C-alpha positions in Angstrom: -4.0 5.2 29.2 -2.7 1.7 29.8 0.2 1.2 32.9 3.9 1.3 31.1 7.1 -0.2 31.7 10.6 -0.3 30.2 12.1 -3.4 28.6 15.3 -4.2 27.1 15.3 -6.0 24.1 17.7 -6.7 21.1 17.0 -6.7 17.5 18.7 -6.7 14.2 20.1 -3.9 12.3 17.1 -4.7 9.8 14.5 -4.7 12.2 15.5 -1.0 14.2 16.0 0.3 10.5 12.3 -0.8 9.6 11.2 0.7 13.1 13.1 4.3 12.8 11.6 4.3 9.1 8.0 3.9 10.3 8.7 6.8 12.7 10.3 8.8 10.0 7.7 8.3 7.0 5.0 9.5 9.3 3.2 6.1 10.0 4.0 6.2 13.6 4.9 8.6 16.4 7.7 6.8 17.7 9.2 3.7 17.9 7.1 2.5 21.0 4.3 2.7 19.3 5.6 0.5 15.9 6.2 -2.1 18.5 3.3 -1.7 20.5 1.0 -1.8 17.3 3.4 -5.0 15.8 2.5 -6.8 19.6 -1.4 -6.2 19.0 -1.5 -7.4 15.9 0.4 -10.4 17.0 -2.1 -10.9 19.9 -4.9 -10.6 17.9 -3.3 -13.2 15.0 -2.7 -15.6 17.8 -6.3 -15.5 19.0 -7.4 -15.9 15.7 -5.6 -19.1 15.1 -6.6 -20.5 18.4 -10.3 -20.0 17.7 -9.6 -21.5 13.9 -7.9 -24.3 15.9 -10.6 -24.8 18.0 -13.7 -24.0 15.8 -12.4 -25.6 12.8 -9.4 -27.8 12.6 -9.8 -30.2 15.7 -13.9 -30.7 14.7 -12.8 -31.4 10.9 -9.9 -33.8 12.6 -12.4 -35.6 14.8 -14.7 -36.0 11.8 -12.0 -37.4 9.9 -11.3 -39.9 12.8 -14.7 -41.3 13.0 -15.3 -41.3 9.2 -12.6 -41.7 7.4 -13.8 -42.3 4.0 -15.6 -39.2 3.9 -11.4 -37.8 3.1 -10.8 -37.0 -0.5 -8.3 -38.6 -1.3 -4.9 -36.1 -2.3 -4.5 -37.5 -5.8 -8.3 -36.2 -6.5 -7.6 -33.0 -5.1 -4.6 -32.2 -7.1 -6.3 -33.4 -10.4 -9.2 -31.0 -9.3 -6.9 -28.1 -8.5 -5.2 -28.6 -12.0 -8.5 -28.6 -14.0 -9.4 -25.3 -12.1 -6.2 -23.8 -13.1 -6.4 -24.8 -16.4 -10.1 -23.3 -16.8 -8.8 -19.8 -15.1 -6.5 -19.9 -17.7 -8.6 -20.4 -20.7 -11.1 -17.7 -19.7 -8.5 -15.5 -18.6 
């Protein structure tokens, strides 16, 4: 089991009510578990975002800087999305 410590934090009334509701409805066994789970998810999200930035965003920006003519003009993107939306509305 991980080593634990106590930390005093200030939360809004709404946040406290949410945490207490998660325990009351049986989703979690304690307020600490609610917060710990939220922190794990936040850490995972931040790790995923950093990985995406390194593996996708930065290489794409580098490519666009080296090859600016490979970019699609925004007007073309908007028109393409509008056409796709119309097609979906016709099918649905």
